[in-house]
DRENVEXLUM-312337 format. One record per residue (C-alpha): x, y, z; residue number from 1; residue in one letter. Coordinates in steps of 0.02 Angstrom, whole numbers, plus 50000, padded with zeros to 5 digits. Example, Ala and Ser with C-alpha at 12.3 -4.5 7.8 and 13.67 -1.06 7.14 Angstrom:
2
NODE      xx      yy      zz   zakol   finu
NODE   50615   49775   50390       1      A
NODE   50684   49947   50357       2      S
***
This chain:
643
NODE      xx      yy      zz   zakol   finu
NODE   50274   49112   49705       1      X
NODE   50149   49121   49850       2      X
NODE   50007   49118   49715       3      X
NODE   50065   48951   49640       4      X
NODE   50103   48878   49819       5      X
NODE   49932   48926   49885       6      X
NODE   49854   48820   49752       7      X
NODE   49961   48672   49782       8      X
NODE   49905   48682   49931       9      X
NODE   49722   48657   49896      10      X
NODE   49777   48549   49750      11      X
NODE   49810   48583   49571      12      X
NODE   49770   48490   49417      13      X
NODE   49926   48419   49335      14      X
NODE   49898   48519   49170      15      X
NODE   49876   48680   49265      16      X
NODE   50045   48670   49327      17      X
NODE   50145   48822   49246      18      X
NODE   50295   48765   49169      19      X
NODE   50416   48881   49265      20      X
NODE   50353   48775   49418      21      X
NODE   50363   48595   49350      22      X
NODE   50560   48575   49413      23      X
NODE   50486   48634   49590      24      X
NODE   50339   48522   49589      25      X
NODE   50463   48366   49523      26      X
NODE   50590   48414   49670      27      X
NODE   50428   48423   49803      28      X
NODE   50368   48245   49742      29      X
NODE   50546   48177   49785      30      X
NODE   50548   48240   49935      31      X
NODE   50382   48163   49961      32      X
NODE   50312   48335   50021      33      X
NODE   50193   48330   49886      34      X
NODE   50067   48188   49840      35      X
NODE   49984   48144   49675      36      X
NODE   49806   48088   49677      37      X
NODE   49741   48051   49506      38      X
NODE   49765   48196   49416      39      X
NODE   49781   48317   49573      40      X
NODE   49940   48366   49644      41      X
NODE   49942   48430   49825      42      X
NODE   50059   48464   49969      43      X
NODE   50038   48338   50093      44      X
NODE   49945   48356   50259      45      X
NODE   50103   48320   50350      46      X
NODE   50179   48497   50310      47      X
NODE   50133   48668   50316      48      X
NODE   50182   48805   50217      49      X
NODE   50211   48982   50270      50      X
NODE   50337   49126   50317      51      X
NODE   50469   49128   50437      52      X
NODE   50470   49261   50581      53      X
NODE   50621   49249   50707      54      X
NODE   50624   49333   50881      55      X
NODE   50775   49414   50952      56      X
NODE   50823   49232   51043      57      X
NODE   50831   49171   50863      58      X
NODE   50676   49066   50896      59      X
NODE   50581   49047   50733      60      X
NODE   50398   49057   50703      61      X
NODE   50295   49004   50556      62      X
NODE   50154   49113   50493      63      X
NODE   50043   48975   50411      64      X
NODE   49986   49011   50231      65      X
NODE   49839   48935   50161      66      X
NODE   49750   48879   50308      67      X
NODE   49682   48937   50463      68      X
NODE   49809   48887   50603      69      X
NODE   49904   48950   50748      70      X
NODE   50095   48993   50710      71      X
NODE   50212   48857   50728      72      X
NODE   50364   48867   50845      73      X
NODE   50535   48839   50766      74      X
NODE   50653   48796   50867      75      X
NODE   50840   48866   50801      76      X
NODE   50913   48702   50773      77      X
NODE   50767   48657   50663      78      X
NODE   50776   48817   50563      79      X
NODE   50889   48727   50417      80      X
NODE   50960   48876   50378      81      X
NODE   50789   48987   50345      82      X
NODE   50801   49164   50393      83      X
NODE   50679   49310   50420      84      X
NODE   50532   49327   50297      85      X
NODE   50576   49158   50193      86      X
NODE   50454   49067   50129      87      X
NODE   50476   48888   50184      88      X
NODE   50383   48710   50192      89      X
NODE   50401   48648   50390      90      X
NODE   50357   48462   50455      91      X
NODE   50249   48477   50596      92      X
NODE   50313   48396   50755      93      X
NODE   50202   48295   50877      94      X
NODE   50270   48287   51055      95      X
NODE   50175   48309   51200      96      X
NODE   50076   48453   51252      97      X
NODE   50144   48650   51232      98      X
NODE   50143   48757   51084      99      X
NODE   50125   48659   50908     100      X
NODE   50301   48634   50839     101      X
NODE   50375   48618   50658     102      X
NODE   50548   48602   50586     103      X
NODE   50595   48673   50416     104      X
NODE   50626   48549   50282     105      X
NODE   50626   48646   50118     106      X
NODE   50649   48845   50078     107      X
NODE   50540   48881   49929     108      X
NODE   50600   49074   49913     109      X
NODE   50730   49181   50003     110      X
NODE   50634   49342   50070     111      X
NODE   50774   49451   49987     112      X
NODE   50816   49410   49815     113      X
NODE   50923   49558   49808     114      X
NODE   51021   49647   49919     115      X
NODE   51086   49835   49901     116      X
NODE   51271   49859   49972     117      X
NODE   51386   49991   49954     118      X
NODE   51587   49958   49946     119      X
NODE   51694   50037   50097     120      X
NODE   51875   50039   50003     121      X
NODE   51977   50053   50161     122      X
NODE   51903   49901   50239     123      X
NODE   51878   49809   50060     124      X
NODE   51714   49735   50086     125      X
NODE   51533   49772   50045     126      X
NODE   51413   49839   50181     127      X
NODE   51223   49808   50178     128      X
NODE   51145   49977   50157     129      X
NODE   50998   49924   50293     130      X
NODE   51088   49857   50430     131      X
NODE   51291   49880   50387     132      X
NODE   51309   49675   50400     133      X
NODE   51453   49640   50292     134      X
NODE   51395   49547   50120     135      X
NODE   51508   49426   50021     136      X
NODE   51524   49485   49846     137      X
NODE   51596   49375   49707     138      X
NODE   51727   49503   49618     139      X
NODE   51903   49489   49586     140      X
NODE   52027   49610   49679     141      X
NODE   52079   49694   49511     142      X
NODE   51897   49750   49487     143      X
NODE   51862   49801   49665     144      X
NODE   52011   49914   49659     145      X
NODE   51931   49997   49514     146      X
NODE   51782   50041   49609     147      X
NODE   51775   50218   49688     148      X
NODE   51728   50230   49860     149      X
NODE   51555   50205   49932     150      X
NODE   51483   50137   49764     151      X
NODE   51314   50073   49784     152      X
NODE   51284   49909   49712     153      X
NODE   51140   49780   49687     154      X
NODE   51180   49620   49735     155      X
NODE   51096   49421   49702     156      X
NODE   51083   49356   49858     157      X
NODE   51103   49180   49789     158      X
NODE   51251   49193   49676     159      X
NODE   51338   49355   49762     160      X
NODE   51363   49429   49587     161      X
NODE   51326   49625   49570     162      X
NODE   51194   49634   49439     163      X
NODE   51173   49828   49436     164      X
NODE   51294   49975   49483     165      X
NODE   51168   50114   49548     166      X
NODE   51271   50270   49583     167      X
NODE   51385   50317   49732     168      X
NODE   51308   50347   49932     169      X
NODE   51361   50536   49928     170      X
NODE   51248   50578   49776     171      X
NODE   51078   50616   49819     172      X
NODE   51005   50530   49663     173      X
NODE   51060   50372   49701     174      X
NODE   50924   50380   49850     175      X
NODE   50786   50329   49715     176      X
NODE   50881   50190   49638     177      X
NODE   50908   50124   49816     178      X
NODE   50733   50115   49880     179      X
NODE   50677   50035   49723     180      X
NODE   50810   49910   49716     181      X
NODE   50788   49868   49900     182      X
NODE   50610   49805   49851     183      X
NODE   50661   49735   49664     184      X
NODE   50552   49879   49592     185      X
NODE   50597   49971   49415     186      X
NODE   50522   50123   49346     187      X
NODE   50573   50053   49153     188      X
NODE   50436   49948   49066     189      X
NODE   50486   49784   48954     190      X
NODE   50478   49834   48780     191      X
NODE   50348   49722   48731     192      X
NODE   50238   49805   48850     193      X
NODE   50279   49984   48797     194      X
NODE   50266   49921   48601     195      X
NODE   50072   49846   48666     196      X
NODE   50040   50028   48737     197      X
NODE   50092   50111   48584     198      X
NODE   49971   50030   48476     199      X
NODE   49827   50121   48571     200      X
NODE   49771   50310   48506     201      X
NODE   49781   50449   48586     202      X
NODE   49598   50505   48584     203      X
NODE   49429   50405   48566     204      X
NODE   49286   50416   48454     205      X
NODE   49104   50381   48530     206      X
NODE   49033   50334   48374     207      X
NODE   49148   50170   48370     208      X
NODE   49060   50111   48538     209      X
NODE   48874   50098   48499     210      X
NODE   48852   49976   48632     211      X
NODE   48916   50097   48767     212      X
NODE   48791   50231   48852     213      X
NODE   48839   50386   48792     214      X
NODE   48845   50506   48948     215      X
NODE   48937   50639   48862     216      X
NODE   48814   50757   48912     217      X
NODE   48837   50742   49081     218      X
NODE   48947   50873   49153     219      X
NODE   49078   50767   49261     220      X
NODE   49236   50851   49330     221      X
NODE   49391   50777   49418     222      X
NODE   49465   50825   49585     223      X
NODE   49641   50773   49613     224      X
NODE   49813   50839   49670     225      X
NODE   49870   50984   49576     226      X
NODE   50007   50890   49500     227      X
NODE   49915   50751   49450     228      X
NODE   49914   50654   49270     229      X
NODE   49820   50507   49305     230      X
NODE   49654   50528   49332     231      X
NODE   49559   50383   49381     232      X
NODE   49402   50465   49445     233      X
NODE   49267   50590   49390     234      X
NODE   49100   50632   49467     235      X
NODE   48915   50707   49424     236      X
NODE   48785   50729   49549     237      X
NODE   48581   50754   49476     238      X
NODE   48507   50836   49604     239      X
NODE   48325   50803   49564     240      X
NODE   48337   50614   49569     241      X
NODE   48485   50612   49700     242      X
NODE   48585   50517   49588     243      X
NODE   48773   50499   49596     244      X
NODE   48878   50448   49452     245      X
NODE   49055   50404   49499     246      X
NODE   49151   50361   49331     247      X
NODE   49301   50270   49337     248      X
NODE   49431   50247   49197     249      X
NODE   49400   50089   49094     250      X
NODE   49564   50022   49099     251      X
NODE   49507   49827   49084     252      X
NODE   49453   49902   48891     253      X
NODE   49645   49932   48865     254      X
NODE   49735   49790   48971     255      X
NODE   49674   49601   48921     256      X
NODE   49733   49476   49051     257      X
NODE   49897   49384   49005     258      X
NODE   49967   49520   48878     259      X
NODE   50121   49605   48911     260      X
NODE   50047   49744   48999     261      X
NODE   49950   49651   49112     262      X
NODE   50098   49544   49144     263      X
NODE   50194   49691   49209     264      X
NODE   50049   49772   49295     265      X
NODE   50023   49601   49405     266      X
NODE   50197   49612   49450     267      X
NODE   50195   49796   49508     268      X
NODE   50021   49782   49583     269      X
NODE   50031   49982   49632     270      X
NODE   50094   50142   49567     271      X
NODE   50243   50209   49678     272      X
NODE   50232   50387   49721     273      X
NODE   50386   50479   49773     274      X
NODE   50395   50672   49802     275      X
NODE   50461   50708   49633     276      X
NODE   50379   50579   49519     277      X
NODE   50282   50423   49510     278      X
NODE   50326   50243   49458     279      X
NODE   50158   50193   49376     280      X
NODE   50080   50034   49367     281      X
NODE   50038   50046   49182     282      X
NODE   50141   50118   49033     283      X
NODE   50124   50307   49041     284      X
NODE   50051   50297   48867     285      X
NODE   49903   50221   48964     286      X
NODE   49898   50300   49124     287      X
NODE   49936   50485   49076     288      X
NODE   49867   50464   48922     289      X
NODE   49704   50359   48856     290      X
NODE   49645   50285   49020     291      X
NODE   49650   50463   49092     292      X
NODE   49493   50556   49126     293      X
NODE   49557   50703   49060     294      X
NODE   49476   50876   49035     295      X
NODE   49377   50908   48871     296      X
NODE   49418   50743   48808     297      X
NODE   49307   50592   48763     298      X
NODE   49354   50419   48877     299      X
NODE   49295   50264   48910     300      X
NODE   49225   50241   49095     301      X
NODE   49138   50101   49201     302      X
NODE   49019   50206   49290     303      X
NODE   48933   50163   49459     304      X
NODE   48769   50263   49482     305      X
NODE   48698   50257   49625     306      X
NODE   48514   50350   49676     307      X
NODE   48486   50381   49845     308      X
NODE   48322   50397   49936     309      X
NODE   48279   50565   50060     310      X
NODE   48367   50461   50214     311      X
NODE   48519   50449   50091     312      X
NODE   48516   50265   50076     313      X
NODE   48532   50180   49915     314      X
NODE   48386   50113   49830     315      X
NODE   48461   50072   49652     316      X
NODE   48648   50033   49599     317      X
NODE   48707   50001   49427     318      X
NODE   48871   49981   49323     319      X
NODE   48868   50050   49163     320      X
NODE   48985   50038   49009     321      X
NODE   49008   50227   48956     322      X
NODE   49078   50367   48866     323      X
NODE   49090   50530   48960     324      X
NODE   49184   50686   48930     325      X
NODE   49246   50775   49080     326      X
NODE   49204   50956   49098     327      X
NODE   49338   51015   49224     328      X
NODE   49508   50948   49305     329      X
NODE   49497   51030   49462     330      X
NODE   49632   51025   49613     331      X
NODE   49588   50998   49793     332      X
NODE   49628   51180   49843     333      X
NODE   49511   51246   49697     334      X
NODE   49361   51147   49756     335      X
NODE   49425   51199   49936     336      X
NODE   49389   51379   49884     337      X
NODE   49221   51329   49820     338      X
NODE   49166   51244   49972     339      X
NODE   49227   51392   50072     340      X
NODE   49105   51510   49981     341      X
NODE   49241   51591   49890     342      X
NODE   49187   51602   49701     343      X
NODE   49304   51718   49603     344      X
NODE   49347   51702   49434     345      X
NODE   49201   51593   49382     346      X
NODE   49172   51552   49199     347      X
NODE   49017   51473   49129     348      X
NODE   49087   51290   49161     349      X
NODE   49120   51336   49328     350      X
NODE   48940   51394   49374     351      X
NODE   48882   51230   49287     352      X
NODE   48976   51120   49397     353      X
NODE   48947   51209   49545     354      X
NODE   48756   51195   49534     355      X
NODE   48779   51012   49576     356      X
NODE   48938   51013   49675     357      X
NODE   48878   51106   49822     358      X
NODE   48717   51005   49859     359      X
NODE   48829   50854   49841     360      X
NODE   48951   50922   49943     361      X
NODE   48810   50944   50090     362      X
NODE   48751   50755   50037     363      X
NODE   48920   50696   50078     364      X
NODE   48941   50785   50252     365      X
NODE   48777   50689   50292     366      X
NODE   48834   50531   50235     367      X
NODE   48992   50552   50314     368      X
NODE   48916   50588   50497     369      X
NODE   48809   50425   50464     370      X
NODE   48970   50317   50428     371      X
NODE   49063   50380   50576     372      X
NODE   48919   50305   50684     373      X
NODE   48998   50147   50632     374      X
NODE   49171   50189   50578     375      X
NODE   49318   50290   50636     376      X
NODE   49399   50446   50591     377      X
NODE   49580   50461   50633     378      X
NODE   49707   50613   50616     379      X
NODE   49827   50563   50517     380      X
NODE   49907   50696   50426     381      X
NODE   50027   50656   50287     382      X
NODE   50202   50724   50267     383      X
NODE   50250   50791   50103     384      X
NODE   50433   50810   50066     385      X
NODE   50484   50949   49951     386      X
NODE   50666   50924   49866     387      X
NODE   50778   51058   49757     388      X
NODE   50838   51018   49584     389      X
NODE   50978   50920   49673     390      X
NODE   50855   50806   49749     391      X
NODE   50905   50883   49942     392      X
NODE   50749   50911   50053     393      X
NODE   50720   51102   50081     394      X
NODE   50552   51098   50171     395      X
NODE   50403   50969   50212     396      X
NODE   50227   51007   50192     397      X
NODE   50094   50945   50307     398      X
NODE   49929   50876   50217     399      X
NODE   49765   50871   50307     400      X
NODE   49600   50808   50258     401      X
NODE   49504   50960   50184     402      X
NODE   49321   50967   50139     403      X
NODE   49356   50933   49965     404      X
NODE   49469   50773   49997     405      X
NODE   49296   50713   50121     406      X
NODE   49190   50758   49958     407      X
NODE   49267   50639   49851     408      X
NODE   49321   50511   49976     409      X
NODE   49137   50480   50023     410      X
NODE   49081   50473   49824     411      X
NODE   49219   50340   49826     412      X
NODE   49155   50253   49960     413      X
NODE   48986   50238   49907     414      X
NODE   49053   50153   49731     415      X
NODE   49164   50037   49819     416      X
NODE   49025   49973   49933     417      X
NODE   48899   49958   49780     418      X
NODE   48996   49854   49682     419      X
NODE   49055   49748   49834     420      X
NODE   48884   49698   49851     421      X
NODE   48877   49623   49677     422      X
NODE   48990   49460   49727     423      X
NODE   49008   49356   49886     424      X
NODE   49178   49273   49834     425      X
NODE   49298   49389   49733     426      X
NODE   49410   49520   49783     427      X
NODE   49365   49621   49947     428      X
NODE   49460   49756   50033     429      X
NODE   49456   49691   50216     430      X
NODE   49493   49742   50402     431      X
NODE   49498   49648   50533     432      X
NODE   49468   49702   50717     433      X
NODE   49617   49716   50827     434      X
NODE   49667   49585   50946     435      X
NODE   49635   49585   51112     436      X
NODE   49821   49586   51146     437      X
NODE   49844   49738   51050     438      X
NODE   49705   49821   51137     439      X
NODE   49787   49769   51308     440      X
NODE   49957   49854   51256     441      X
NODE   49854   50019   51200     442      X
NODE   49782   50031   51368     443      X
NODE   49928   49994   51467     444      X
NODE   50012   50154   51346     445      X
NODE   49874   50262   51361     446      X
NODE   49887   50236   51560     447      X
NODE   50060   50317   51562     448      X
NODE   49992   50466   51490     449      X
NODE   49838   50489   51601     450      X
NODE   49713   50413   51495     451      X
NODE   49596   50276   51585     452      X
NODE   49458   50187   51512     453      X
NODE   49302   50146   51574     454      X
NODE   49219   49964   51529     455      X
NODE   49174   49947   51359     456      X
NODE   49043   49852   51245     457      X
NODE   49127   49853   51079     458      X
NODE   49296   49919   51026     459      X
NODE   49211   50062   50910     460      X
NODE   49144   50116   51094     461      X
NODE   49325   50109   51167     462      X
NODE   49395   50215   51039     463      X
NODE   49278   50337   51012     464      X
NODE   49304   50366   51222     465      X
NODE   49479   50368   51193     466      X
NODE   49499   50499   51056     467      X
NODE   49367   50594   51153     468      X
NODE   49501   50590   51311     469      X
NODE   49652   50636   51200     470      X
NODE   49560   50790   51120     471      X
NODE   49513   50857   51294     472      X
NODE   49712   50843   51314     473      X
NODE   49773   50903   51168     474      X
NODE   49851   50758   51114     475      X
NODE   49730   50679   50990     476      X
NODE   49840   50680   50839     477      X
NODE   49972   50575   50930     478      X
NODE   49842   50471   51020     479      X
NODE   49775   50432   50838     480      X
NODE   49939   50355   50775     481      X
NODE   49941   50244   50930     482      X
NODE   49752   50190   50873     483      X
NODE   49809   50158   50709     484      X
NODE   49949   50063   50762     485      X
NODE   49859   49950   50863     486      X
NODE   49749   49899   50706     487      X
NODE   49796   49753   50586     488      X
NODE   49844   49808   50417     489      X
NODE   49711   49822   50284     490      X
NODE   49729   49704   50150     491      X
NODE   49634   49606   49997     492      X
NODE   49558   49439   50039     493      X
NODE   49436   49315   49909     494      X
NODE   49317   49294   50068     495      X
NODE   49217   49447   50143     496      X
NODE   49259   49469   50341     497      X
NODE   49208   49666   50325     498      X
NODE   49307   49830   50367     499      X
NODE   49318   49880   50539     500      X
NODE   49401   50060   50518     501      X
NODE   49260   50110   50395     502      X
NODE   49120   50003   50497     503      X
NODE   49071   49921   50318     504      X
NODE   49003   49745   50310     505      X
NODE   49070   49723   50125     506      X
NODE   49192   49843   50051     507      X
NODE   49309   49818   49896     508      X
NODE   49405   49935   49780     509      X
NODE   49328   49997   49621     510      X
NODE   49386   50167   49600     511      X
NODE   49593   50175   49553     512      X
NODE   49628   50031   49419     513      X
NODE   49757   50151   49333     514      X
NODE   49870   50135   49518     515      X
NODE   49797   49989   49593     516      X
NODE   49789   49783   49512     517      X
NODE   49656   49744   49626     518      X
NODE   49532   49880   49546     519      X
NODE   49571   49812   49383     520      X
NODE   49546   49634   49423     521      X
NODE   49378   49682   49513     522      X
NODE   49323   49765   49353     523      X
NODE   49349   49598   49241     524      X
NODE   49253   49505   49387     525      X
NODE   49121   49634   49386     526      X
NODE   49127   49625   49186     527      X
NODE   49109   49437   49187     528      X
NODE   48963   49442   49318     529      X
NODE   48855   49590   49208     530      X
NODE   48888   49490   49050     531      X
NODE   48860   49320   49114     532      X
NODE   49014   49254   49060     533      X
NODE   49035   49098   49160     534      X
NODE   49196   49047   49078     535      X
NODE   49291   49199   49123     536      X
NODE   49212   49215   49289     537      X
NODE   49261   49032   49340     538      X
NODE   49458   49078   49266     539      X
NODE   49458   49235   49384     540      X
NODE   49372   49160   49540     541      X
NODE   49494   48994   49517     542      X
NODE   49662   49109   49531     543      X
NODE   49567   49248   49652     544      X
NODE   49630   49187   49816     545      X
NODE   49822   49171   49782     546      X
NODE   49800   49348   49689     547      X
NODE   49740   49439   49850     548      X
NODE   49878   49368   49949     549      X
NODE   50012   49434   49823     550      X
NODE   49919   49604   49792     551      X
NODE   49927   49625   49985     552      X
NODE   50112   49601   49987     553      X
NODE   50147   49709   49843     554      X
NODE   50033   49859   49923     555      X
NODE   50161   49839   50071     556      X
NODE   50304   49843   49953     557      X
NODE   50243   49997   49876     558      X
NODE   50223   50093   50033     559      X
NODE   50403   50009   50109     560      X
NODE   50489   50101   49957     561      X
NODE   50401   50280   49989     562      X
NODE   50440   50270   50171     563      X
NODE   50616   50216   50138     564      X
NODE   50639   50351   50009     565      X
NODE   50582   50489   50144     566      X
NODE   50686   50411   50264     567      X
NODE   50852   50437   50149     568      X
NODE   50801   50611   50110     569      X
NODE   50766   50640   50308     570      X
NODE   50956   50570   50348     571      X
NODE   51045   50677   50208     572      X
NODE   50970   50838   50273     573      X
NODE   51001   50784   50469     574      X
NODE   51189   50750   50406     575      X
NODE   51190   50931   50367     576      X
NODE   51118   50986   50533     577      X
NODE   51221   50895   50661     578      X
NODE   51243   51007   50813     579      X
NODE   51092   51094   50778     580      X
NODE   50940   51077   50885     581      X
NODE   50764   51066   50859     582      X
NODE   50596   51010   50942     583      X
NODE   50531   50838   50941     584      X
NODE   50383   50727   51004     585      X
NODE   50423   50561   51080     586      X
NODE   50318   50430   50995     587      X
NODE   50404   50276   51070     588      X
NODE   50503   50296   51236     589      X
NODE   50546   50082   51264     590      X
NODE   50717   50013   51230     591      X
NODE   50809   50151   51125     592      X
NODE   50667   50279   51115     593      X
NODE   50609   50361   50958     594      X
NODE   50545   50531   50933     595      X
NODE   50473   50624   50780     596      X
NODE   50538   50780   50726     597      X
NODE   50404   50926   50737     598      X
NODE   50506   51084   50695     599      X
NODE   50532   51183   50530     600      X
NODE   50553   50990   50471     601      X
NODE   50447   50873   50516     602      X
NODE   50403   50690   50504     603      X
NODE   50604   50614   50540     604      X
NODE   50627   50481   50649     605      X
NODE   50766   50514   50798     606      X
NODE   50847   50393   50888     607      X
NODE   50876   50450   51070     608      X
NODE   51022   50329   51154     609      X
NODE   51000   50318   51341     610      X
NODE   50863   50453   51347     611      X
NODE   50749   50458   51494     612      X
NODE   50590   50508   51403     613      X
NODE   50394   50469   51423     614      X
NODE   50284   50445   51294     615      X
NODE   50227   50610   51196     616      X
NODE   50359   50706   51294     617      X
NODE   50409   50866   51199     618      X
NODE   50589   50881   51184     619      X
NODE   50735   50986   51133     620      X
NODE   50849   50883   51054     621      X
NODE   51028   50901   50963     622      X
NODE   51068   50791   50794     623      X
NODE   51231   50693   50856     624      X
NODE   51260   50586   50705     625      X
NODE   51183   50508   50559     626      X
NODE   51196   50341   50454     627      X
NODE   51174   50382   50283     628      X
NODE   51173   50207   50231     629      X
NODE   51063   50149   50354     630      X
NODE   50977   50318   50360     631      X
NODE   50968   50318   50559     632      X
NODE   50967   50484   50636     633      X
NODE   51030   50498   50825     634      X
NODE   51000   50637   50936     635      X
NODE   51028   50673   51126     636      X
NODE   50887   50767   51232     637      X
NODE   50943   50927   51288     638      X
NODE   50795   50976   51384     639      X
NODE   50612   50944   51387     640      X
NODE   50484   51068   51345     641      X
NODE   50319   51123   51446     642      X
NODE   50163   51130   51338     643      X
***
């Protein structure tokens, strides 16, 4: 919806209005919200479109879409049925001074089309799994009697009809279904997409691609998690010419625009990764098959070739349609052994690859050092859940960045930077500086833990000083989380505004088209530029701005699915540990304090009602209650732990 509305804000030709939106446009014309100027249909300047946010006191705020403007204040009586997150049209109110105001005149799209609820047989009611608010469901008394207690269902919010029965709340297997349903995600692909995918072979033959550059002689390799099946990228480094080859799966060769696979990939936006499985963006026949840069098989690749000078500055950057043959699928762990000087059990292929890998590692270390003169490096370890065969949490693993991760990351950064230089309007990965309000909040929080900042000239200088002070106090990991929380979310934009976190003036995402629709779109854009295909280029750029908005939203949704699933597994574990005591660290002391579990199990959020604690206090807590539906874990502080 937002994609189309953005076009309507800027003006769209009548003939370009998609069939499914014609009734909406007709209705907006009847309400005189939309005006027609010749062939162009456009939202009147009297109105603003945006997403509603609602404060605790009931006052609404319109986050304006499509134009640079401050949020508009909407009094409770002017919300006209709009709820938090709804996409609405509001009419501006011009009344004297004060903050600009508006009133909602049209609800375009409800924030949540579906709700997930469980049935409480004793109460005879359905309750929302997110907040336990009662949900009205259209069902006969007879059908309700037949439902088991705590059955979990997906409900259409407009009709109140149950569209899917997901399982029973007591069953750990229902967690995955709840997390996906909350954000209207699914694992299964439409039959048309699977049929299109089935038409592709399992192998390719280089002789069938005479126009591609044959790079099969170069000893590429992939470096991924040991469980990875979808290999987006392979690398090779020519030490003599200081040339890095970053080969990326050529997904655009197999996914034409507007086909069944493309439509589904655009709707998904991203692959979703859960501890026990992935929910891919592309059918597995592609993501784990013909597109994946597997070991010892020929594959089509879009290769970024970067030649560096003696100061490691790029002097030549090229894009090549190629055929490659990766020599080996390495895990991060195996490469870390090499980088640590452990060379046991090497075969001839390992020796060939190590001839260029070890020099490349030294290059990337120097590149990283140069990058951190303008960018940042945050300690932000990822928590991985280990589940048993029943879907129950049995352990957590902390994944920190290792030398092998750094090696791959800096190669990918070079390719992403190189491709971003090829256009001035398209699809950029951007990250704005934090606002001064957020900086002031950060400084107040840091003052409470004894970190007082001196005067600073740039935010980069300020953050580096804070990190140095935090490291001296042994709390860098916790302070880094605050620094990350202070920053705005990275996203996708059609116009370049730079990337604050990385310290790059221009940046994009080129390296993961199997799992990110942004990268697939970029590949199409770059190929249109290289081939001077003006028709294709015009089509892509005509639709690029609303697409970047939608992709940014889908990225956040995919992350929320992953976080919600983790919270559900933490809650089930905690329910079995009521009365047990664990160590935790306070991460938010305000209102209802929140701590993060830091014991044999790490990462679970604990709510500490009425606790008097300070930021970063290490505490011994006892789990006192758990709500499986909302995933909330409640604990009481037994004592503070001196560190």
